[in-house]
C-alpha positions as CSV (number, residue, x, y, z in Angstrom):
1,M,-6.9,-115.5,-151.7
2,N,-9.6,-115.8,-155.2
3,S,-9.7,-114.0,-157.9
4,G,-12.3,-115.1,-159.2
5,A,-11.2,-117.5,-162.1
6,P,-12.7,-120.9,-162.6
7,T,-10.1,-123.3,-160.6
8,S,-10.2,-125.7,-158.5
9,A,-10.1,-123.9,-156.2
10,T,-13.8,-123.0,-156.3
11,D,-15.6,-126.7,-156.7
12,N,-17.6,-126.1,-153.6
13,S,-19.7,-122.8,-153.4
14,T,-19.0,-121.6,-150.1
15,F,-19.3,-118.0,-147.9
16,S,-17.5,-117.3,-144.0
17,V,-16.5,-114.6,-142.3
18,D,-14.8,-115.2,-138.8
19,Y,-16.3,-114.2,-135.1
20,L,-15.0,-110.9,-134.7
21,E,-13.6,-111.7,-131.2
22,N,-12.8,-108.0,-130.4
23,P,-15.0,-105.6,-132.2
24,N,-13.3,-102.2,-131.9
25,R,-15.6,-100.2,-130.0
26,L,-15.2,-96.9,-131.8
27,W,-17.5,-98.8,-134.6
28,A,-19.8,-99.2,-132.5
29,F,-20.4,-95.4,-130.6
30,P,-24.6,-94.7,-130.8
31,V,-25.0,-92.5,-134.4
32,L,-21.4,-91.4,-134.4
33,G,-19.5,-94.4,-135.2
34,G,-22.9,-95.5,-137.3
35,A,-22.5,-92.5,-139.0
36,V,-18.7,-93.0,-139.9
37,K,-19.2,-95.5,-141.3
38,L,-21.8,-94.5,-143.8
39,I,-19.6,-91.8,-144.7
40,A,-16.7,-94.3,-145.0
41,V,-18.6,-96.2,-147.9
42,I,-20.1,-94.0,-149.6
43,P,-17.0,-94.9,-152.0
44,I,-17.4,-98.3,-152.6
45,G,-20.9,-98.0,-153.4
46,I,-20.2,-96.1,-155.9
47,W,-18.1,-99.0,-157.3
48,L,-20.2,-101.3,-156.4
49,M,-22.4,-100.1,-158.7
50,I,-20.2,-99.4,-161.7
51,V,-19.3,-103.8,-160.8
52,A,-23.1,-104.8,-160.0
53,F,-23.6,-102.6,-164.0
54,A,-21.3,-104.5,-165.8
55,A,-21.4,-108.2,-164.0
56,M,-25.5,-107.5,-165.3
57,A,-24.8,-106.7,-169.1
58,L,-22.2,-109.4,-169.0
59,S,-24.9,-111.5,-168.0
60,V,-26.9,-110.5,-170.8
61,I,-24.4,-111.6,-173.2
62,N,-23.5,-114.6,-170.6
63,A,-27.3,-115.7,-171.5
64,F,-27.1,-116.4,-175.6
65,F,-23.6,-118.5,-174.1
66,V,-25.3,-120.8,-172.1
67,L,-27.9,-120.7,-174.7
68,F,-26.6,-122.3,-177.2
69,I,-22.9,-123.8,-176.1
70,G,-23.9,-124.6,-173.2
71,K,-21.6,-123.5,-171.0
72,Y,-20.8,-119.4,-168.6
73,W,-19.2,-117.1,-170.2
74,G,-15.5,-116.7,-167.8
75,P,-16.0,-112.9,-168.0
76,A,-18.7,-113.0,-167.4
77,Y,-18.5,-115.1,-164.7
78,M,-15.4,-114.0,-162.5
79,L,-16.6,-110.7,-162.9
80,A,-20.3,-112.3,-160.7
81,V,-18.8,-113.1,-157.9
82,G,-16.3,-110.7,-157.7
83,S,-19.5,-108.1,-157.4
84,M,-20.7,-110.6,-154.6
85,R,-17.6,-110.3,-153.0
86,L,-17.7,-107.0,-152.7
87,S,-21.1,-106.3,-151.8
88,A,-20.5,-109.0,-148.4
89,K,-17.2,-108.1,-147.8
90,A,-18.7,-104.1,-147.5
91,N,-22.3,-105.4,-145.9
92,C,-20.1,-107.1,-143.8
93,F,-18.0,-103.7,-142.3
94,F,-21.4,-101.6,-142.1
95,L,-23.5,-104.3,-139.8
96,G,-20.3,-104.7,-137.6
97,L,-19.3,-108.2,-139.0
98,S,-15.2,-106.9,-140.1
99,D,-13.7,-104.3,-138.3
100,T,-11.5,-104.2,-141.7
101,Y,-12.7,-101.4,-144.7
102,P,-13.4,-104.0,-147.9
103,G,-11.4,-101.4,-150.1
104,F,-12.4,-101.7,-153.6
105,S,-10.7,-105.3,-154.5
106,L,-13.1,-107.8,-156.2
107,D,-11.4,-110.5,-154.0
108,S,-12.0,-112.1,-150.3
109,S,-10.5,-110.1,-147.4
110,A,-8.4,-112.5,-145.0
111,E,-12.1,-112.4,-143.1
112,V,-15.3,-112.5,-144.7
113,R,-14.6,-115.5,-147.4
114,L,-16.9,-116.4,-150.9
115,E,-16.9,-118.8,-153.5
116,I,-18.7,-120.1,-156.2
117,A,-18.4,-123.2,-158.6
118,L,-17.8,-122.7,-161.8
119,P,-21.7,-123.9,-163.6
120,K,-20.5,-126.9,-165.4
121,R,-24.6,-127.8,-167.0
122,P,-26.5,-124.3,-166.2
123,N,-30.2,-124.3,-167.6
124,R,-30.2,-123.3,-170.9
125,F,-33.8,-122.8,-170.2
126,L,-33.7,-120.2,-168.1
127,A,-31.0,-118.7,-169.6
128,L,-33.3,-117.7,-172.3
129,P,-33.3,-114.0,-173.2
130,L,-36.5,-111.8,-171.6
131,A,-37.9,-115.4,-171.1
132,G,-35.7,-117.2,-168.4
133,G,-35.5,-113.5,-167.4
134,I,-38.5,-112.5,-166.2
135,F,-39.4,-116.8,-165.0
136,R,-36.6,-116.3,-162.5
137,F,-37.6,-112.8,-161.5
138,A,-41.5,-114.0,-161.3
139,V,-40.7,-117.1,-158.9
140,L,-38.4,-114.9,-156.7
141,V,-41.3,-113.2,-155.3
142,P,-42.1,-115.1,-152.7
143,F,-38.1,-115.0,-150.8
144,F,-38.0,-111.3,-151.5
145,I,-40.8,-110.5,-149.0
146,F,-39.0,-113.7,-146.6
147,L,-35.9,-111.8,-147.8
148,F,-37.8,-108.3,-146.3
149,V,-39.1,-109.9,-143.3
150,I,-35.8,-110.8,-142.0
151,G,-34.4,-108.1,-143.5
152,L,-36.6,-106.3,-140.5
153,L,-35.4,-108.4,-138.1
154,V,-31.8,-107.5,-138.5
155,L,-32.2,-104.4,-138.4
156,L,-34.4,-104.4,-135.4
157,V,-31.1,-106.1,-134.1
158,Y,-28.7,-104.2,-135.9
159,W,-29.7,-100.7,-133.5
160,F,-29.6,-103.6,-130.5
161,T,-25.6,-104.9,-130.8
162,W,-23.7,-101.5,-129.6
163,I,-24.3,-101.8,-126.6
164,P,-22.6,-104.9,-125.8
165,V,-20.4,-104.5,-127.7
166,L,-19.3,-100.8,-126.6
167,L,-20.2,-101.5,-123.6
168,I,-18.5,-104.9,-123.1
169,G,-16.2,-105.1,-125.9
170,T,-17.8,-108.0,-127.4
171,Y,-20.8,-109.1,-130.1
172,P,-23.1,-111.7,-129.2
173,E,-22.2,-114.9,-131.3
174,G,-26.6,-115.3,-132.1
175,L,-26.2,-111.3,-133.4
176,F,-23.8,-112.7,-135.0
177,N,-25.2,-115.6,-137.0
178,L,-27.9,-113.3,-137.5
179,M,-26.3,-111.2,-139.6
180,V,-23.9,-113.9,-141.7
181,Y,-27.0,-115.7,-142.0
182,V,-29.1,-113.2,-143.9
183,Q,-25.8,-112.0,-146.1
184,R,-25.5,-116.4,-147.6
185,L,-29.3,-115.5,-148.8
186,Q,-28.8,-112.4,-150.4
187,L,-25.9,-114.3,-151.5
188,K,-27.8,-117.1,-153.3
189,L,-30.4,-114.5,-153.9
190,S,-27.7,-112.8,-156.3
191,A,-26.4,-116.5,-157.0
192,Y,-29.5,-117.0,-158.9
193,T,-30.2,-113.8,-160.1
194,F,-26.5,-114.4,-162.3
195,G,-26.9,-117.5,-163.5
196,L,-23.8,-119.5,-161.0
197,S,-27.4,-121.5,-159.3
198,D,-30.4,-122.7,-160.8
199,R,-31.6,-124.3,-157.1
200,Y,-34.8,-122.2,-155.9
201,P,-32.1,-120.1,-153.0
202,L,-34.8,-120.2,-150.6
203,F,-34.5,-124.0,-150.0
204,D,-30.7,-124.3,-151.7
205,E,-28.9,-125.9,-149.1
206,G,-25.4,-123.6,-151.5
207,L,-22.9,-121.5,-149.7
208,G,-22.7,-123.8,-146.3
209,P,-25.2,-124.0,-143.7
210,D,-28.4,-122.5,-143.7
211,E,-28.1,-122.9,-139.4
212,W,-27.5,-120.5,-137.6
213,G,-26.8,-121.0,-133.7
214,P,-23.6,-120.6,-131.9
215,G,-20.5,-121.7,-134.1
216,R,-22.0,-122.4,-136.9
217,H,-21.1,-119.2,-138.7
218,D,-17.4,-120.4,-140.4
219,R,-18.5,-124.1,-140.9
220,V,-19.2,-126.1,-144.2
221,Y,-21.4,-128.8,-143.6
222,R,-22.1,-130.6,-146.6
223,P,-19.2,-128.8,-149.1
224,L,-21.9,-129.2,-152.9
225,G,-19.4,-129.4,-156.1
226,P,-20.4,-128.8,-159.3
227,E,-23.9,-130.4,-160.0
228,T,-25.3,-128.2,-156.8
229,F,-25.8,-125.6,-160.0
230,G,-26.2,-128.4,-163.3
């Protein structure tokens, strides 16, 4: 598994989640299953907050690297990607997309895989201290609204996924792909916030396909090279 180091393995930014063929019915038990999961991920949540805070701190230093050198700082890249991986694994576990406990590793897991291409030509304007951050946040307002609406839909759907899982032992593939789609949107937001991508996340085709439907959750139709982030 890739640990976030800028190697040839990360030339394309992709996100994939293996379809859960036989979900654990105990996790799907109404109220109890969700409560146990919530308690189980508390330590992960605390660790994730620490990692995310450190990643944001390094991203501030990275802004000066981009502004004056025109390159993305390696330690900032590795920690940002690591925090995104951990967040994706925790979210997938809590939402029932994976039955594997996320743990504390910043690597991808066997079921949840995230690769981020190292930006080759990051935008220096967007790296301007304060001004660049304000611009990024301002243009993200429509995306926040869109993500909020989709998030409400996912929460509504989440409360009904236990029925097929508990009764017939199957996670409906359409619902599974909808959940993965929302995770992809959140990862695009994180990539844009960390400066790993300078493409507006709502229209960026990075991290794999935006289409969600039967069998599409683990396919990459248009692999994107580093030029995507230039």
